[in-house]
N, C-alpha and C positions, 0 to 999 in steps of 0.2 A: 459503532455509532455511524449511521448513514445520514449525511447532511448535504444540503444544497449549499455550495460555496460560490455560487455565481456572483453574488453581490456582497459587498463588505458589510459585515454585521459583527459588531464588537462582542456580542454575547456568544456567538458561534466561534469566533476566533479565540475567545477566552477558554471555552470548553475544549477546543482542539488542543490549544497550548497546554492546558492542564492534563489532558489525557496522554499526549505523546511528547510534550516538551516543545520549547521554542526552536525555530530553525537553527542549524549549526552556523556559527560565525564563518566568514569566508576563509579564514586561516585553516580551520578544521576541515572545511570542504576540500581544500587543496591537498591537505595531508591524507585524506581518505581516498583521493582520486575521484571525487564526485559523489553526490548523494542521490542522484536520480537514475532511474532505470531507462533503458532504451524503450522505444515504442513496443508495447506488448499487445498482441492480438488475442482477444477473448474468444474462447471456444465454448464455454459453458458457465452459467451463473446460477445463483439461488433465485427463487421465485420473485422476491421483491426487487432485486436488481434487474432481472430479466424483464419485468413489467416496465421498467424505465427505459431499457435499451431497445425494446421493440417499437417505441414510438416513432422512430425514424428508420430509414432503410439504408443507412451507411454501414461501412465496415466497423464493427465494434472494437475499440482499442482502449487501452488505459496506460497509466504509468504509475510508478511507485516512488515516493520520496522517503528517504530514511531520516528519522528524527532521533533525538537522544533516548526517548523512552518508548518508541514505537514507530509505526509507518503510517503514511497516508497514501491510499490507493485512489487515484482520481480517474474519472471517466466522464465523457460527455454524452448527453442525449438531447436532441433538438438543439436549443441554444443555451442549455443549462449545463453547469459543471457540478458533478456530485463527488463527494469524498467519503470513502469508507475508512474511518479512523480506527486503527488497531494498535493498542498498547502491546508491548512484547509479551506480557504474561497471558494475553489472549490470542496471540498469533500462532497459527499452526501452518506449516508449509509442507506439502507432500510433493514428491517427484513421482509422477505416474508414468505409464507406458507412452511410447511414441513422443517423447520429449514434451511433456505437459507438466506444468507446475500448478498446484492447487493452493490457493491462499484462503485460509479460513479464519473467521472470527464468529464465535457462537453459531448462529444459524445462517449467517451470510457467508457465501464463498464465491470466488471467481477462479476459473481455470484459464490459464494462458499458455500459448505455444512458446516453447523454448527451442526454436530451431536454429539459433545462431549461438556462437561462442560468447558474444557480448552479453546475451541474456543469461546464459549459464554462469558466467563470471559475476554478474550482478547478484544473482541469487546466492552464490557462494559468499560474496561480501556481506549480504544481508544476514545470512545465517551465522556467519562468523561474528558480526557485530552484535547480534542478538545474544549469542553465547557469551561474549565478553562483557556485556552490560547486564547480565542476569544478576539478581540480588544474591548476595552470599549469606545473608541472615534475615531473619524476620524483621529486624529493625530497619533494613534497607527498603522495605516496602513502604 
């Protein structure tokens, strides 16, 4: 789900919290060593996201927040903030050539450069958390 999160909207907040869970409590954030990614530089995107990013001429970047049931990938265009909300069961991450990670949800995707150890460590943490929180039976869905 691609949504504009620039302004507080209770309906959008409810949909996001339903899809990926409420934010982790501070205690859990400390245990995990943080839930946010470093600044990620975008190299390529799907058509819908690209049409938002080309509206301004600044360097395109994003960040990822880990939630209990998924991730929120945020990026800015003009003065607006957009969020790509991805539950873990729809999240697909590929590591490509030349240190590029691709994050997919259905027909949306964003490719980011992973040229530092901090970014690679974050993606390892994300994939490990996704594997640990995967449902073990059909009742868990």
